[in-house]
C-alpha positions, -999 to +999 in steps of 0.1 A: +297-229-030+287-257-007+256-249+014+276-255+046+301-228+038+277-202+024+273-170+044+244-169+069+215-151+053+194-123+068+168-101+050+161-068+069+132-045+062+143-010+070+111+008+080+101+040+098+087+075+092+098+096+063+129+116+073+138+093+102+171+084+086+166+050+070+184+057+038+213+075+056+215+044+079+216+021+049+245+042+034+264+039+067+260+002+068+271-002+032+301+020+039+311+002+071+309-031+053+333-019+026+308-018-002+311+020-006+343+040-004+322+069+009+285+071+019+262+091-003+239+119+008+201+121+004+203+158-003+229+153-030+210+125-047+239+102-044+226+074-022+223+038-033+187+031-025+172+065-035+182+064-071+150+071-090+147+107-105+115+112-085+132+104-053+163+125-060+141+155-068+120+152-036+148+140-013+127+112+001+123+075-006+093+067-028+098+030-036+113-002-022+150-007-029+173-035-021+209-032-008+228-065-002+262-066+015+284-091+033+291-086+070+319-101+091+304-102+126+320-103+160+307-139+165+332-150+138+305-158+112+300-142+078+265-130+070+248-121+038+226-092+047+200-077+023+185-044+034+150-036+020+148+002+023+111+011+023+096+046+021+081+061+052+057+084+034+021+072+041+012+073+004+037+044-002+025+020+024+023-008-001+061-008-003+062-012+035+039-043+031+062-057+004+093-053+024+078-069+055+065-098+034+100-106+023+119-099+055+133-120+084+131-090+107+118-054+106+142-028+118+121+003+126+141+035+125+130+063+149+145+098+150+158+110+183+146+145+173+111+138+159+103+107+179+074+084+172+055+095+141+027+082+119+052+062+098+065+045+130+030+032+137+026+022+101+058+001+102+048-015+135+013-025+123+026-039+090+052-061+107+028-071+135+001-081+110+024-106+094+041-117+126+075-104+116+100-098+145+107-062+152+137-042+164+141-005+169+171+017+162+171+054+173+190+076+150+200+113+148+214+113+184+240+137+171+214+163+160+202+193+179+172+186+202+179+149+203+163+133+233+168+095+237+149+092+270+119+111+256+118+089+225+122+057+246+092+068+267+072+074+236+081+040+222+070+023+255+038+043+255+030+034+219+041-002+217+040-017+252+064-031+278+081-056+256+108-030+245+143-039+256+168-010+254+202-026+249+222+007+247+224+042+261+240+072+244+271+086+260+262+122+254+237+138+230+236+163+203+271+176+195+285+156+226+273+123+212+304+102+208+295+066+218+272+042+234+270+022+266+262-016+263+235-023+289+241-060+291+279-060+291+279-028+313+307-012+294+309+017+270+323+021+235+338+052+220+340+056+183+369+067+161+363+088+129+365+056+108+335+041+126+355+016+147+350+014+184+371+007+215+360-001+250+361+022+279+344+025+313+308+037+315+309+075+321+304+084+357+272+103+350+256+072+334+267+046+359+236+046+381+212+047+352+231+020+334+231-003+364+194+002+370+186-004+333+208-035+333+188-050+361+155-041+344+166-055+311+179-087+327+146-092+346+126-086+314+147-112+294+147-140+320+110-135+328+101-153+295+123-184+303+111-204+333+144-222+339+165-190+337+140-171+358+141-197+386+179-196+386+179-158+386+154-156+416+177-181+433+206-156+431+224-169+401+234-142+377+230-152+340+260-147+317+258-122+289+259-151+264+229-167+281+210-135+281+217-128+244+206-164+235+174-160+255+167-126+240+172-139+205+146-165+211+122-139+225+128-116+195+120-144+171+089-153+190+077-116+190+079-113+228+108-088+229+117-058+208+153-045+213+160-008+211+195+001+197+212+034+189+232+043+157+241+074+138+242+072+100+263+104+098+290+098+124+290+060+122+285+056+160+269+022+167+267+011+131+289-020+136+271-031+167+238-026+149+248-049+122+262-075+147+230-074+168+207-077+138+226-108+126+226-123+161+190-116+172+170-119+140+155-153+129+174-178+108+156-181+074+164-219+072+145-224+104+114-204+096+085-218+076+063-197+053+025-200+052+009-200+017-026-209+007-042-233-017-078-221-017-087-218+020-061-244+030-030-231+047+002-248+037+035-244+056+065-243+033+099-253+047+129-233+034+147-264+021+173-256-006+168-291-019+130-289-018+105-280-046+109-245-059+085-218-047+093-181-052+075-150-038+076-120-062+072-092-037+082-062-059+081-055-096+094-023-113+093-011-149+129-005-159+132+018-190+162-002-203+155-039-195+117-039-191+100-053-160+124-064-132+110-086-105+124-088-070+116-121-052+124-142-022+131-179-027+108-197-002+119-232-011+143-249-034+171-235-055+167-216-088+191-210-117+190-189-149+170-207-175+146-224-151+109-224-160+083-217-134+045-213-133+029-182-119+002-195-096-019-164-099-019-158-137-011-194-149+017-179-170+048-200-176+079-178-169+114-185-180+141-169-159+164-154-185+190-144-159+195-139-121+210-110-103+209-092-070+199-056-070+219-030-050+199+002-058+199+004-096+230-018-099+225-054-111+249-080-096+248-113-115+245-145-096+245-182-106+217-193-083+194-183-055+185-207-027+158-208-001+159-177+021+177-155-004+165-124-022+173-121-059+158-106-091+151-115-127+141-095-158+112-098-183+088-117-161+059-100-177+032-123-164+042-119-128+026-090-109+037-080-074+026-103-047+023-135-068+040-168-064+061-188-089+062-226-085+083-254-099+073-290-104+063-307-072+055-274-053+032-280-023-004-273-033+004-275-070+000-244-091-030-228-074-011-212-045-013-177-033+008-158-008-004-149+026-025-118+022-013-087+038-033-057+048-055-044+021-046-008+011-077+007-005-072+036-030-088+066-014-077+095-037-083+098-075-076+119-105-092+119-139-067+115-168-069+131-202-042+120-228-024+149-244-022+134-279-038+105-298-005+086-294-008+090-257-044+078-258-034+047-278-008+037-252-024+048-220-043+016-212-012-006-215+010+017-196-015+020-167-017-018-166+020-020-161+020+006-134-008-014-116+012-046-120+042-031-100+020-013-075-013-031-067-025-001-046-030+018-078-064+013-094-078+023-128-115+026-135-140+047-156-163+074-144-185+093-168-164+080-197-132+094-181-102+073-172-096+076-135-064+066-116-068+061-079-041+057-052-033+063-015-028+101-018-018+130-040+020+123-038+013+087-047-005+097-079+020+125-087+049+100-087+029+075-107+022+100-134+058+112-135+068+075-140+041+072-167+058+100-186+094+091-179+093+053-183+064+048-207+065+082-225+027+086-220+017+122-211-017+132-196-034+161-180-054+157-148-085+170-133-107+161-103-127+129-106-162+137-119-190+129-095-213+103-110-246+122-105-278+107-118-313+121-123-348+108-119-382+123-127-397+144-099-433+133-105-457+116-130-462+131-164-477+121-197-460+130-230-460+124-267-430+118-288-435+125-324-413+122-355-428+134-388-405+140-418-416+138-454-395+152-482-403+130-512-400+093-512-400+074-480-402+097-449-400+091-412-432+088-391-438+076-355-459+087-325-454+073-290-476+082-261-463+074-227-467+080-190-435+083-169-434+080-132-407+077-105-397+045-088-380+040-054-343+048-053-323+019-066-351+003-086-336+011-119-359+010-149-393-006-156-410-007-190-447-014-194-463-021-228-500-011-225-507-006-262-539-022-275-554-023-309-521-023-328-516+015-327-479+007-325-472-025-344-455-052-323-424-053-345-416-017-335-420-022-297-383-033-293-373-001-310-394+019-286-377+003-256-343+010-271-352+046-277-363+051-241-330+035-228-310+057-252-329+088-239-321+077-203-284+075-211-284+109-228-296+124-195-323+147-182-326+185-179-294+186-158-274+164-181-271+133-159-282+098-168-318+089-159-326+061-134-355+048-113-383+055-137-413+035-149-423+041-185-457+030-196-464+032-234-501+032-239-507+045-274-492+058-306-495+060-343-476+045-373-476+048-411-476+018-433-448+032-455-429+059-435-426+042-401-394+025-392-373+013-362-353+045-363-384+066-363-399+049-332-365+050-314-363+087-320-399+093-310-396+073-278-365+093-268-382+126-275-413+115-255-391+107-224-374+141-227-408+159-229-420+140-198-389+150-178-394+186-188-431+185-178-426+169-144-391+182-137-363+161-124-342+157-092-305+151-091-292+121-072-258+121-057-237+090-048-232+085-011-202+065+002-199+045+034-166+054+050-148+038+080-122+059+098-099+046+126-082+073+145-067+080+180-094+087+206-078+121+212-089+134+178-123+117+177-142+149+182-123+168+155-129+140+130-166+138+137-169+176+136-152+176+102-175+149+089-205+170+099-193+199+077-192+174+048-229+166+052-218+132+068-241+111+089-225+091+117-237+055+114-216+039+142-186+044+165-166+017+183-137+019+208-109-005+199-084-022+223-054-003+209-067+031+221-082+041+188-118+045+178-135+034+145-161+058+131-185+047+103-204+074+084-223+080+053-209+109+033-217+123-002-190+114-026-187+150-037-174+158-002-147+132-003-124+142-032-096+154-009-108+139+024-078+116+029-055+146+027-075+167+052-079+137+075-041+132+077-038+169+086-064+166+114-048+134+128-012+139+121-012+109+098-026+086+124-057+076+105-069+046+085-096+052+059-117+029+038-146+040+016-170+022-006-201+032-027-233+027-007-264+043-023-278+074-041-297+101-023-313+134-035-289+163-039-303+193-020-317+218-045-294+246-034-264+225-044-277+216-079-256+235-105-276+261-124 
């Protein structure tokens, strides 16, 4: 199809709190566009975008899903819309980031019943961080306890004065039957098939609608000097002029329209699609910023330009392998094209192209700048990386604009069920991390540890580990990496004497062991004179001491921060050996630790918590119960406060879960290892 006759493209990130109605709204839009003969239901597990078994079982979205459809708008144009339905549950914030990174506009869904929630703030921040235009849609007006005006007030309080309510509900709860258009000053009643017809604004809404019309008009013209001057001179702008100015303000991030729609009754669905098409940015007019080293490069979305593709989401499909969702930033791609991954350096061949509608694959011949498509078997392309063709700006060292770092703050220790599971665990975890970069794998006390954003995040990851990769594990809390050091100075003798005919084993090592300052590590001093320990055995002595430190002290934890001075010993010309001196040195260290005693050192983390000021006291009080020491507090411009504290790692195993409970999910947490400190004696296990 010629570019001039192609549908106009819009990619919409569907964001908001869990349970706000995003998936139901997506079903309504697909149904109204004629893609579905009947909309599915979340509770029945029949929706397009919630198709994974883990989502169906929990009745919530857990991963990013695409839903493209064609829309015939009131302006006479045909639009190619792609919804990116992102989960609202806080554990899956990385999917929100991925959706925003690929979107032209963020449509933030807010329930008229629950109002502004933690997921609403998450969506707003994610879009604001990347400068993506935002629109709001209030859903569930047909539900009991729906309160449009209360929610609108919450939105204004939370997100400022740039909100532009374009619609009012005509009735609420069971009486909700239509909407009033604030700009056009007319109402629309909806038929059961989701189509509307005009009617006068209900009498009880007339005064409010007139007042809101004036307020919205003034808000819109205030950003356009020419239009404002004409308005102040008594000239009334036309609806078309207001909509044109509003569209420019939305694209500039100066105005945030508020719309109304019901995913269940269909009220407002058609107008929602029309206004999203009309007000959101045009992809072919929007440049994308990428980076070559520290140099920012603006990429124009030219279908005839060099190919550059952003892989914003990967998923392991049990049937076709890895599937990569991407947005074409520049150029035009076809099946069979070869591209270079600018992160891994891997050459990738596109074996096929398709668009994803939930789990359905819709084959396409090509994908041009601004469009979202998918390809299978791009094993060398993790989420967030770029694919470049020949002549791409910046060459093949490009990286995408970094989004907000989501640090894993909750972990579980994994134990494979069988040897087969153990053999395949590492590879399977690597593939999970490739599709979700907020997962992290490390080792603690010889245990494999999986970390993520919360308990549900890890539970879903482990279910996918079993279902997709057939790797089964049991879990336990992450072991705390305790260490030990000697409590004082002690002298000891390590002795090995074994003779049973033939060559025996003989070695004696005399040493003095003393503590070093925390964090000093290990220091070895050779004070032997006169050859009581031959020089060729001294390396074995050092190795034996280090092995003894690894084996641990009286409490079973590795030894650190000690100075070991070897000052004497004995050897035998026949029976001495490297092994004998290694063993004797390890025994001597053990004897010194028993003689002087040891203290247990616990890891202490530095945490940073950003919370609303209203719960600052609760959070600080909770930290004190965890033996935390407040290091700093700072009030931020957005009405939140950042608290920095030093907290023992043993007190942080479930901290992110408790913090969400205290703050209603309105908390940002980071933590990093800081230092080791002495564990109070009453907390040392017997």
